[in-house]
Structure formats: C-alpha cells, structure tokens
C-alpha positions, 0 to 999 in steps of 0.5 A: 234360533228358529227359522221364521218360515212362512207356510205356502198354504198362506201365500196367494196372489190377489187381483184387482180389476180396474173396474168400478168395484176395484175389490182385491180378491184371491185368485180362486182355487189356486194350488200354487203361485210364485213371484219372480223379479229379475234385474238387467245387469250391465256389465263393461270391462276397462282396461286398467293399464296392463295389456292382459288384465281388464277389470269387470264392472256391473251395475243393476239396470231396469228391473222386471217382475212376473207373477204366475199361479196354477189353479183348479178349474170351477165353471159354476157361477160364483155366489153374489157377495153383494158387490156383483163381482164373480170369484176370481178364477179361470173364468175371470181371468179368461175375461181379463186376458181377452180384454187385455186388461191391466190389473193390479196383482199382489203376492201376500203372505199372511204374515203381512209381507206384501208385494204388489204392481200392475200387470197383464196376463201374459198367458193363460192355459187350461188343461183337462186330462182324463181322470184328473181335475181340470186345472189352469196356469196363468202368468202375468207380466208386470208393467212398472215397478214392484213395490213391498209393504 
C-alpha cells in the first residue's frame, strides 16, 4: 500500500490581517514552516486500598498551539495586486509584530487539509550573515482553539 505523503514544498502558513481587506495570503519567500500542538496533561494518583500501590490517572487539559515560519528577506516593495496590500513577508510581519495585532493563521497543504486559528507574533528575528542570504524566523503563539477543516 502506498503512503499518502505530502510534499513539504506544498505546505505553507497563510496569514490574514484583521484589516478592511482581510485577504489570506501565503507568507512570502518562506523556506520552511511548522505547526505544533500540545495538551496540558493533568495527572492524579489514587491509592487503591493497598499501601504500596497507587493508580495513576491522566486526562487531557487545555491545549495550545504554535506556528513558525522561516524565510528569505525581500525588502523591495511588492507590486500592487489591486487590493492595496503588500506581500506577506518580513516587512509585513514586522508591522504586525510592532502593532501587537492579532492575526488569523492557516497551516495548509494543497491536499485540502487545513488547520487554522488566531495568533499573535511571539517573536520575529532577522539574520544577515556575510556571504549568505538575509533570512527571518517568525514564531506565532495561538490564542484560542485550533480548528481543522
């Protein structure tokens, strides 16, 4: 049986700012992206009537998610696409980070599977080494639920 794998080249993080256009666009020039989800596991131990034996019980508590994206920096002005909005890339991400704006993020594969939620930019870092391309790393912290569609 063949595996139904997804090429990393066909997965991206899309960002929707909460402005008048509210257009969802791929974060430009990204070289990698990731989605992480974790549950706060609640544990309790209870004696079962024998002095040395206790039973451990665990349940899933609240969940949280993060998304991250790495990419190349393009500081040129994007061409106007008719919406008046610039390409989502380092410059746009920096504006969102400085404003402390909440955004909608979507982790999407061209296979149709998407995970989305609201998030804030937790950190944004630019790096420019000698004889290398200028790049950025952006980490987004989810607020609220992560949904699948």
